[in-house]
Backbone as CSV, one residue per row, in Angstrom:
resi,resn,N_x,N_y,N_z,CA_x,CA_y,CA_z,C_x,C_y,C_z
1,MET,-16.818,-54.469,-10.291,-16.747,-53.187,-10.995,-18.089,-52.481,-10.922
2,ASP,-18.038,-51.174,-10.659,-19.264,-50.418,-10.443,-20.155,-50.350,-11.676
3,ASN,-19.564,-50.399,-12.874,-20.374,-50.210,-14.076,-21.102,-51.480,-14.512
4,ILE,-20.767,-52.632,-13.900,-21.456,-53.872,-14.247,-22.661,-54.042,-13.327
5,LYS,-23.836,-53.904,-13.915,-25.069,-54.009,-13.138,-25.707,-55.393,-13.249
6,ALA,-25.425,-56.091,-14.346,-26.068,-57.380,-14.584,-25.063,-58.418,-15.078
7,VAL,-25.334,-59.673,-14.743,-24.512,-60.787,-15.218,-25.441,-61.749,-15.959
8,ILE,-25.087,-62.033,-17.215,-25.899,-62.913,-18.056,-25.110,-64.196,-18.311
9,PHE,-25.656,-65.295,-17.853,-24.953,-66.581,-17.926,-25.475,-67.458,-19.060
10,ASP,-24.546,-68.040,-19.818,-24.921,-69.174,-20.647,-25.279,-70.290,-19.656
11,LEU,-26.091,-71.224,-20.072,-26.518,-72.284,-19.148,-25.621,-73.510,-19.204
12,ASP,-25.588,-74.143,-20.357,-24.873,-75.409,-20.484,-23.363,-75.195,-20.484
13,GLY,-22.682,-75.810,-19.533,-21.240,-75.666,-19.425,-20.813,-74.536,-18.514
14,VAL,-21.775,-73.711,-18.092,-21.470,-72.596,-17.187,-22.185,-72.807,-15.851
15,ILE,-23.505,-72.820,-15.875,-24.275,-73.074,-14.660,-24.298,-74.565,-14.342
16,CYS,-24.466,-75.376,-15.353,-24.452,-76.832,-15.196,-23.963,-77.435,-16.503
17,SER,-23.838,-78.740,-16.534,-23.365,-79.383,-17.766,-24.358,-80.437,-18.243
18,THR,-24.818,-80.270,-19.470,-25.668,-81.293,-20.096,-24.966,-81.883,-21.318
19,ASP,-23.671,-81.642,-21.429,-22.903,-82.123,-22.578,-23.104,-83.621,-22.823
20,LYS,-23.085,-84.395,-21.739,-23.176,-85.853,-21.902,-24.525,-86.255,-22.487
21,TYR,-25.587,-85.504,-22.150,-26.915,-85.831,-22.659,-27.044,-85.439,-24.131
22,HIS,-26.463,-84.275,-24.493,-26.435,-83.887,-25.906,-25.681,-84.950,-26.717
23,TYR,-24.546,-85.366,-26.192,-23.729,-86.340,-26.899,-24.480,-87.656,-27.103
24,LEU,-25.095,-88.159,-26.047,-25.814,-89.432,-26.138,-26.968,-89.356,-27.132
25,ALA,-27.667,-88.205,-27.140,-28.797,-88.047,-28.055,-28.331,-87.965,-29.501
26,TRP,-27.298,-87.150,-29.766,-26.783,-87.038,-31.131,-26.159,-88.365,-31.588
27,LYS,-25.510,-89.063,-30.677,-24.873,-90.336,-31.010,-25.925,-91.348,-31.456
28,GLN,-27.062,-91.382,-30.754,-28.129,-92.308,-31.130,-28.675,-91.993,-32.518
29,VAL,-28.869,-90.692,-32.795,-29.364,-90.281,-34.109,-28.345,-90.614,-35.200
30,ALA,-27.074,-90.295,-34.936,-26.021,-90.556,-35.927,-25.901,-92.051,-36.225
31,ASP,-25.971,-92.867,-35.184,-25.877,-94.325,-35.379,-27.027,-94.835,-36.245
32,GLU,-28.218,-94.260,-36.041,-29.388,-94.730,-36.789,-29.287,-94.432,-38.287
33,ILE,-28.546,-93.354,-38.637,-28.392,-93.016,-40.058,-26.998,-93.402,-40.569
34,ASP,-26.276,-94.158,-39.721,-24.970,-94.696,-40.097,-23.967,-93.600,-40.465
35,VAL,-23.900,-92.567,-39.625,-22.931,-91.483,-39.793,-21.988,-91.487,-38.598
36,TYR,-20.691,-91.442,-38.864,-19.704,-91.464,-37.780,-19.827,-90.218,-36.897
37,PHE,-19.788,-90.431,-35.583,-19.891,-89.319,-34.622,-19.103,-89.679,-33.378
38,ASP,-18.272,-88.740,-32.909,-17.500,-88.995,-31.692,-17.411,-87.734,-30.833
39,GLU,-16.680,-87.826,-29.730,-16.573,-86.718,-28.773,-15.935,-85.478,-29.414
40,LYS,-14.976,-85.700,-30.302,-14.302,-84.576,-30.960,-15.279,-83.771,-31.810
41,ILE,-16.107,-84.472,-32.568,-17.132,-83.786,-33.365,-18.134,-83.102,-32.438
42,ASN,-18.485,-83.786,-31.354,-19.438,-83.228,-30.385,-18.952,-81.891,-29.827
43,ASN,-17.645,-81.751,-29.647,-17.097,-80.497,-29.120,-17.358,-79.320,-30.053
44,ARG,-17.489,-79.606,-31.348,-17.773,-78.537,-32.317,-19.218,-78.035,-32.200
45,LEU,-20.057,-78.773,-31.509,-21.477,-78.431,-31.421,-21.797,-77.511,-30.244
46,ARG,-20.823,-77.262,-29.380,-21.082,-76.474,-28.175,-21.422,-75.037,-28.532
47,GLY,-22.564,-74.574,-28.020,-22.996,-73.207,-28.274,-23.631,-73.006,-29.636
48,VAL,-23.858,-74.101,-30.359,-24.395,-74.035,-31.722,-25.849,-74.518,-31.714
49,SER,-26.677,-73.943,-32.568,-28.092,-74.320,-32.618,-28.256,-75.779,-33.038
50,ARG,-29.452,-76.306,-32.787,-29.730,-77.712,-33.079,-29.540,-78.030,-34.561
51,MET,-30.105,-77.195,-35.431,-30.011,-77.478,-36.866,-28.579,-77.309,-37.374
52,ASP,-27.874,-76.298,-36.891,-26.475,-76.127,-37.282,-25.635,-77.298,-36.779
53,SER,-25.968,-77.814,-35.586,-25.272,-78.985,-35.054,-25.489,-80.187,-35.965
54,LEU,-26.725,-80.372,-36.395,-27.036,-81.488,-37.288,-26.263,-81.369,-38.597
55,ASN,-26.170,-80.150,-39.134,-25.437,-79.953,-40.386,-23.960,-80.316,-40.227
56,ILE,-23.396,-80.041,-39.046,-22.000,-80.417,-38.783,-21.862,-81.942,-38.781
57,ILE,-22.807,-82.619,-38.121,-22.779,-84.082,-38.073,-22.915,-84.681,-39.467
58,LEU,-23.781,-84.070,-40.283,-24.039,-84.609,-41.621,-22.912,-84.342,-42.620
59,GLU,-21.896,-83.601,-42.197,-20.725,-83.405,-43.066,-20.099,-84.750,-43.444
60,ARG,-20.255,-85.746,-42.577,-19.663,-87.070,-42.817,-20.650,-88.039,-43.476
61,ALA,-21.851,-87.577,-43.765,-22.848,-88.457,-44.388,-22.473,-88.754,-45.841
62,ASP,-22.833,-89.931,-46.302,-22.502,-90.299,-47.693,-23.642,-89.985,-48.654
63,ARG,-24.645,-89.269,-48.175,-25.716,-88.814,-49.062,-26.244,-87.482,-48.560
64,THR,-27.022,-86.808,-49.396,-27.611,-85.522,-49.024,-28.986,-85.752,-48.381
65,PHE,-29.249,-85.036,-47.320,-30.533,-85.140,-46.632,-31.394,-83.929,-46.975
66,SER,-32.665,-84.179,-47.232,-33.592,-83.085,-47.528,-33.873,-82.289,-46.251
67,GLN,-34.412,-81.080,-46.421,-34.742,-80.269,-45.256,-35.782,-80.967,-44.379
68,GLU,-36.713,-81.659,-45.031,-37.734,-82.397,-44.268,-37.091,-83.495,-43.431
69,GLU,-36.133,-84.194,-44.011,-35.420,-85.241,-43.267,-34.617,-84.639,-42.123
70,LYS,-33.980,-83.502,-42.392,-33.204,-82.834,-41.343,-34.098,-82.405,-40.177
71,ASN,-35.261,-81.866,-40.507,-36.186,-81.447,-39.460,-36.595,-82.633,-38.586
72,ALA,-36.850,-83.768,-39.244,-37.249,-84.967,-38.507,-36.119,-85.463,-37.607
73,LEU,-34.879,-85.432,-38.115,-33.728,-85.867,-37.318,-33.499,-84.939,-36.119
74,ALA,-33.643,-83.638,-36.348,-33.455,-82.670,-35.263,-34.512,-82.864,-34.183
75,GLU,-35.737,-83.140,-34.602,-36.815,-83.375,-33.639,-36.591,-84.678,-32.871
76,LYS,-36.103,-85.697,-33.571,-35.815,-86.971,-32.907,-34.731,-86.775,-31.848
77,LYS,-33.675,-86.054,-32.221,-32.604,-85.790,-31.251,-33.151,-85.081,-30.035
78,ASN,-33.991,-84.069,-30.249,-34.512,-83.302,-29.125,-35.387,-84.170,-28.223
79,GLY,-36.182,-85.062,-28.833,-37.011,-85.949,-28.035,-36.185,-86.846,-27.130
80,ILE,-35.100,-87.397,-27.682,-34.197,-88.244,-26.891,-33.553,-87.424,-25.780
81,TYR,-33.087,-86.228,-26.142,-32.412,-85.351,-25.189,-33.329,-84.955,-24.033
82,VAL,-34.561,-84.568,-24.341,-35.511,-84.147,-23.299,-35.773,-85.293,-22.323
83,GLU,-35.878,-86.512,-22.838,-36.063,-87.669,-21.956,-34.843,-87.870,-21.053
84,LEU,-33.661,-87.685,-21.616,-32.433,-87.841,-20.828,-32.328,-86.784,-19.728
85,LEU,-32.880,-85.582,-19.982,-32.816,-84.512,-18.988,-33.546,-84.868,-17.697
86,ASP,-34.451,-85.841,-17.775,-35.162,-86.270,-16.569,-34.226,-86.920,-15.555
87,ARG,-33.015,-87.236,-15.999,-32.017,-87.790,-15.077,-31.362,-86.699,-14.228
88,MET,-31.518,-85.428,-14.644,-30.871,-84.329,-13.917,-31.564,-84.065,-12.579
89,SER,-30.791,-83.518,-11.631,-31.341,-83.166,-10.320,-30.523,-82.015,-9.750
90,GLU,-30.854,-81.605,-8.553,-30.109,-80.527,-7.903,-28.661,-80.923,-7.647
91,GLN,-28.359,-82.210,-7.735,-26.978,-82.669,-7.579,-26.108,-82.230,-8.756
92,ASP,-26.743,-81.828,-9.866,-25.999,-81.363,-11.034,-25.595,-79.894,-10.917
93,LEU,-25.996,-79.234,-9.834,-25.580,-77.857,-9.569,-24.467,-77.906,-8.535
94,SER,-23.277,-77.457,-8.917,-22.141,-77.556,-8.002,-22.253,-76.555,-6.855
95,GLY,-21.611,-76.868,-5.751,-21.606,-75.972,-4.599,-20.968,-74.638,-4.932
96,GLU,-19.930,-74.663,-5.773,-19.243,-73.429,-6.162,-20.164,-72.502,-6.942
97,VAL,-20.885,-73.061,-7.892,-21.811,-72.245,-8.685,-22.913,-71.680,-7.797
98,LYS,-23.470,-72.518,-6.955,-24.567,-72.101,-6.081,-24.146,-70.976,-5.147
99,SER,-23.003,-71.123,-4.496,-22.551,-70.105,-3.539,-22.163,-68.811,-4.253
100,THR,-21.577,-68.924,-5.451,-21.198,-67.731,-6.213,-22.439,-66.953,-6.644
101,LEU,-23.445,-67.657,-7.124,-24.700,-67.000,-7.518,-25.319,-66.268,-6.328
102,HIS,-25.321,-66.910,-5.184,-25.882,-66.280,-3.982,-25.109,-65.013,-3.624
103,THR,-23.777,-65.076,-3.722,-22.950,-63.913,-3.399,-23.226,-62.758,-4.348
104,LEU,-23.288,-63.055,-5.654,-23.539,-62.002,-6.645,-24.913,-61.371,-6.435
105,ARG,-25.893,-62.196,-6.121,-27.238,-61.665,-5.869,-27.241,-60.799,-4.599
106,ASP,-26.563,-61.258,-3.545,-26.508,-60.492,-2.289,-25.814,-59.149,-2.493
107,GLU,-24.885,-59.103,-3.463,-24.167,-57.853,-3.742,-24.970,-56.908,-4.632
108,GLY,-26.157,-57.328,-5.034,-27.061,-56.441,-5.771,-27.024,-56.547,-7.280
109,HIS,-26.322,-57.552,-7.806,-26.271,-57.719,-9.261,-27.541,-58.391,-9.774
110,LEU,-28.029,-57.924,-10.910,-29.119,-58.605,-11.601,-28.534,-59.833,-12.290
111,LEU,-29.260,-60.939,-12.258,-28.762,-62.185,-12.834,-29.731,-62.693,-13.889
112,ALA,-29.197,-63.111,-15.031,-30.046,-63.608,-16.114,-29.388,-64.796,-16.797
113,ILE,-30.211,-65.544,-17.519,-29.725,-66.634,-18.364,-29.838,-66.198,-19.820
114,GLY,-28.800,-66.474,-20.607,-28.830,-66.227,-22.042,-28.370,-67.496,-22.747
115,SER,-29.319,-68.357,-23.081,-28.987,-69.666,-23.647,-29.784,-69.924,-24.913
116,SER,-29.138,-70.520,-25.904,-29.822,-70.850,-27.155,-30.741,-72.059,-27.019
117,SER,-30.647,-72.778,-25.906,-31.426,-73.991,-25.708,-32.914,-73.705,-25.518
118,LYS,-33.739,-74.509,-26.173,-35.184,-74.404,-25.979,-35.631,-75.180,-24.737
119,ASN,-34.691,-75.873,-24.116,-35.000,-76.662,-22.919,-34.513,-75.992,-21.642
120,THR,-34.165,-74.715,-21.744,-33.585,-73.992,-20.612,-34.438,-74.060,-19.354
121,LYS,-35.722,-73.785,-19.495,-36.585,-73.726,-18.306,-36.718,-75.094,-17.641
122,LYS,-36.739,-76.147,-18.439,-36.798,-77.496,-17.868,-35.528,-77.801,-17.087
123,ILE,-34.380,-77.443,-17.664,-33.108,-77.693,-16.988,-33.042,-76.920,-15.677
124,LEU,-33.429,-75.649,-15.708,-33.418,-74.846,-14.486,-34.323,-75.456,-13.417
125,ARG,-35.456,-75.982,-13.851,-36.376,-76.613,-12.906,-35.748,-77.868,-12.302
126,ARG,-35.081,-78.655,-13.133,-34.473,-79.898,-12.648,-33.365,-79.641,-11.630
127,ILE,-32.609,-78.543,-11.809,-31.492,-78.270,-10.891,-31.874,-77.312,-9.764
128,GLY,-33.159,-76.991,-9.656,-33.639,-76.198,-8.530,-33.476,-74.700,-8.662
129,LEU,-33.381,-74.184,-9.901,-33.176,-72.747,-10.100,-34.285,-72.116,-10.949
130,SER,-35.450,-72.719,-10.971,-36.500,-72.258,-11.892,-36.951,-70.824,-11.636
131,ASP,-36.930,-70.372,-10.400,-37.380,-69.007,-10.085,-36.235,-68.120,-9.610
132,TYR,-35.005,-68.531,-9.899,-33.850,-67.846,-9.304,-33.429,-66.590,-10.070
133,PHE,-33.513,-66.622,-11.391,-32.950,-65.540,-12.198,-33.963,-64.430,-12.471
134,ASP,-33.451,-63.220,-12.619,-34.306,-62.057,-12.864,-34.873,-62.063,-14.274
135,ALA,-34.206,-62.759,-15.184,-34.683,-62.874,-16.564,-34.110,-64.142,-17.183
136,VAL,-34.885,-64.749,-18.082,-34.420,-65.912,-18.827,-34.695,-65.682,-20.307
137,SER,-33.618,-65.552,-21.078,-33.703,-65.437,-22.532,-33.152,-66.734,-23.098
138,ASP,-33.957,-67.409,-23.916,-33.518,-68.723,-24.393,-33.996,-68.985,-25.822
139,GLY,-33.859,-70.228,-26.243,-34.190,-70.581,-27.618,-35.646,-70.419,-27.986
140,THR,-36.515,-70.213,-26.998,-37.941,-70.037,-27.288,-38.289,-68.606,-27.682
141,ASN,-37.370,-67.659,-27.465,-37.702,-66.263,-27.780,-36.691,-65.594,-28.722
142,ILE,-35.894,-66.415,-29.419,-34.938,-65.856,-30.378,-35.095,-66.559,-31.724
143,SER,-34.648,-65.889,-32.770,-34.681,-66.498,-34.105,-33.274,-66.746,-34.643
144,ARG,-32.267,-66.191,-33.959,-30.882,-66.353,-34.402,-30.033,-66.824,-33.224
145,SER,-29.279,-67.891,-33.427,-28.460,-68.432,-32.346,-27.060,-67.819,-32.369
146,LYS,-26.301,-68.044,-31.314,-24.929,-67.556,-31.230,-24.134,-68.114,-32.409
147,PRO,-23.240,-67.350,-33.007,-22.609,-66.120,-32.513,-23.391,-64.822,-32.715
148,ASP,-24.651,-64.889,-33.124,-25.480,-63.681,-33.147,-25.785,-63.289,-31.701
149,PRO,-25.766,-62.007,-31.376,-25.950,-61.578,-29.981,-27.402,-61.500,-29.512
150,GLU,-28.363,-61.925,-30.346,-29.777,-61.708,-30.028,-30.167,-62.198,-28.634
151,VAL,-29.720,-63.403,-28.246,-30.149,-63.958,-26.961,-29.681,-63.099,-25.787
152,PHE,-28.483,-62.500,-25.908,-27.975,-61.635,-24.848,-28.638,-60.260,-24.870
153,LEU,-28.888,-59.751,-26.072,-29.558,-58.458,-26.194,-30.959,-58.515,-25.604
154,LYS,-31.651,-59.627,-25.806,-33.000,-59.763,-25.245,-32.945,-59.886,-23.729
155,ALA,-31.927,-60.558,-23.219,-31.773,-60.662,-21.763,-31.548,-59.289,-21.147
156,ALA,-30.665,-58.498,-21.779,-30.398,-57.144,-21.280,-31.652,-56.287,-21.343
157,GLU,-32.413,-56.454,-22.417,-33.664,-55.704,-22.560,-34.647,-56.077,-21.457
158,MET,-34.743,-57.349,-21.135,-35.628,-57.809,-20.056,-35.231,-57.202,-18.712
159,LEU,-33.927,-56.992,-18.535,-33.411,-56.442,-17.279,-33.382,-54.913,-17.277
160,SER,-33.670,-54.301,-18.433,-33.577,-52.837,-18.607,-32.176,-52.336,-18.296
161,VAL,-31.180,-53.079,-18.784,-29.769,-52.739,-18.587,-29.096,-52.705,-19.952
162,SER,-28.168,-51.776,-20.157,-27.476,-51.684,-21.441,-26.400,-52.770,-21.540
163,PRO,-26.072,-53.205,-22.765,-25.019,-54.204,-22.930,-23.699,-53.791,-22.274
164,GLY,-23.362,-52.523,-22.355,-22.109,-52.053,-21.773,-22.040,-52.158,-20.266
165,ASN,-23.194,-52.341,-19.636,-23.261,-52.507,-18.179,-23.563,-53.955,-17.797
166,SER,-23.357,-54.859,-18.758,-23.664,-56.270,-18.528,-22.441,-57.137,-18.819
167,LEU,-22.269,-58.170,-18.003,-21.183,-59.127,-18.193,-21.764,-60.470,-18.615
168,VAL,-21.332,-60.960,-19.767,-21.757,-62.269,-20.259,-20.738,-63.318,-19.822
169,VAL,-21.215,-64.419,-19.265,-20.333,-65.508,-18.829,-20.559,-66.705,-19.738
170,GLU,-19.500,-67.141,-20.418,-19.602,-68.176,-21.455,-18.479,-69.204,-21.353
171,ASP,-18.751,-70.395,-21.875,-17.704,-71.412,-21.979,-17.405,-71.768,-23.429
172,ALA,-18.175,-71.178,-24.362,-17.981,-71.476,-25.785,-17.518,-70.227,-26.535
173,LYS,-16.639,-70.429,-27.508,-16.121,-69.293,-28.274,-17.234,-68.578,-29.038
174,ALA,-18.235,-69.335,-29.499,-19.362,-68.710,-30.214,-20.090,-67.731,-29.298
175,GLY,-20.134,-68.046,-28.003,-20.783,-67.164,-27.042,-20.016,-65.880,-26.815
176,ILE,-18.692,-65.972,-26.787,-17.863,-64.766,-26.630,-17.978,-63.897,-27.877
177,SER,-18.025,-64.524,-29.051,-18.225,-63.768,-30.295,-19.557,-63.027,-30.249
178,ALA,-20.589,-63.699,-29.733,-21.909,-63.078,-29.619,-21.876,-61.893,-28.652
179,ALA,-21.200,-62.071,-27.532,-21.096,-60.998,-26.545,-20.392,-59.785,-27.141
180,ALA,-19.286,-60.031,-27.840,-18.529,-58.938,-28.456,-19.366,-58.221,-29.508
181,ALA,-20.110,-58.987,-30.305,-20.937,-58.397,-31.358,-22.049,-57.525,-30.783
182,GLY,-22.496,-57.871,-29.566,-23.575,-57.109,-28.941,-23.113,-55.962,-28.062
183,GLY,-21.799,-55.815,-27.911,-21.271,-54.732,-27.095,-21.211,-55.042,-25.612
184,PHE,-21.194,-56.337,-25.278,-21.150,-56.761,-23.876,-19.712,-56.980,-23.410
185,LEU,-19.481,-56.813,-22.116,-18.267,-57.309,-21.494,-18.441,-58.819,-21.389
186,SER,-17.337,-59.566,-21.307,-17.461,-61.018,-21.261,-16.442,-61.642,-20.329
187,ALA,-16.805,-62.800,-19.807,-15.902,-63.602,-18.983,-15.944,-65.015,-19.538
188,GLY,-14.776,-65.588,-19.801,-14.719,-66.890,-20.453,-14.165,-67.989,-19.581
189,LEU,-14.836,-69.136,-19.608,-14.370,-70.356,-18.960,-13.887,-71.327,-20.032
190,GLY,-12.882,-72.127,-19.721,-12.419,-73.141,-20.673,-11.974,-72.531,-21.983
191,GLU,-12.440,-73.098,-23.097,-12.013,-72.625,-24.421,-12.411,-71.182,-24.667
192,ALA,-13.494,-70.727,-24.030,-13.944,-69.341,-24.214,-12.931,-68.339,-23.683
193,SER,-12.125,-68.760,-22.713,-11.127,-67.852,-22.141,-10.005,-67.552,-23.133
194,GLU,-9.914,-68.358,-24.200,-8.858,-68.172,-25.199,-9.296,-67.285,-26.356
195,HIS,-10.565,-66.871,-26.351,-11.081,-66.036,-27.435,-10.404,-64.666,-27.411
196,GLU,-10.040,-64.168,-28.581,-9.305,-62.896,-28.655,-10.120,-61.712,-28.144
197,SER,-11.454,-61.842,-28.117,-12.299,-60.721,-27.697,-12.768,-60.813,-26.243
198,VAL,-12.373,-61.874,-25.527,-12.855,-62.035,-24.149,-12.298,-60.930,-23.244
199,THR,-13.140,-60.407,-22.361,-12.710,-59.333,-21.464,-11.955,-59.889,-20.259
200,TYR,-12.486,-60.948,-19.671,-11.884,-61.559,-18.478,-11.739,-63.062,-18.686
201,LYS,-10.598,-63.598,-18.279,-10.367,-65.039,-18.334,-10.636,-65.626,-16.952
202,LEU,-11.483,-66.643,-16.893,-11.827,-67.272,-15.619,-11.120,-68.620,-15.484
203,ASN,-10.484,-68.825,-14.337,-9.938,-70.147,-14.028,-11.006,-71.009,-13.366
204,SER,-11.924,-70.340,-12.670,-13.034,-71.040,-12.034,-14.234,-70.106,-11.972
205,PHE,-15.404,-70.668,-11.762,-16.646,-69.882,-11.740,-16.609,-68.821,-10.647
206,SER,-16.029,-69.162,-9.504,-16.003,-68.242,-8.355,-15.118,-67.017,-8.593
207,ASP,-14.274,-67.038,-9.646,-13.468,-65.866,-9.983,-14.345,-64.659,-10.298
208,LEU,-15.604,-64.906,-10.618,-16.528,-63.796,-10.929,-16.654,-62.844,-9.758
209,ILE,-16.583,-63.349,-8.552,-16.715,-62.500,-7.357,-15.620,-61.444,-7.330
210,ASP,-14.382,-61.863,-7.638,-13.260,-60.902,-7.656,-13.402,-59.900,-8.790
211,ILE,-13.852,-60.355,-9.946,-14.025,-59.469,-11.109,-15.027,-58.377,-10.815
212,LEU,-16.099,-58.737,-10.132,-17.190,-57.809,-9.901,-17.017,-56.955,-8.649
213,ASN,-15.915,-57.124,-7.954,-15.651,-56.309,-6.759,-14.449,-55.388,-6.957
């Protein structure tokens, strides 16, 4: 579509997947404080900030945790997670994603990352995309996580493009809510495709090429 000048991608679950590393890190923390945690609960954490994720996990705790304790647990989880990210490599970037990104760039679209993760730049470096995007807006430059649109609004600002001329690509419903709140067009993968506000439903990442042409 002619009016879409930029594409802003969520990172985790869209460009690559670090779900298993988040799960392993949260599972270790939950086990240490004797709180039940499984894959179903982990699914509720997708697209949610670290502290909000911890609060979801602590719903099953049999005692109340102070803010100081919560901060320590969140930091412990992040430390475990960052170490696990060292296992990532360019093999974690699928051929479909890589070829689609190249096609969109060749067609003249601006490309950006809009992720709540504070580890975005490390992940991009591990999968070989550290210098690939025109802008990276992540957890290091925002104060409000999705479903607040701040991360996408900052990405659009970095690109000097209006939200109405930008397409957000997400796999989490919180991300589609954020896109809608910011006035962005959106494309949803997986559960995000079922969101009532999603503009385009994607069956696969490469469907973006057809949408944008």
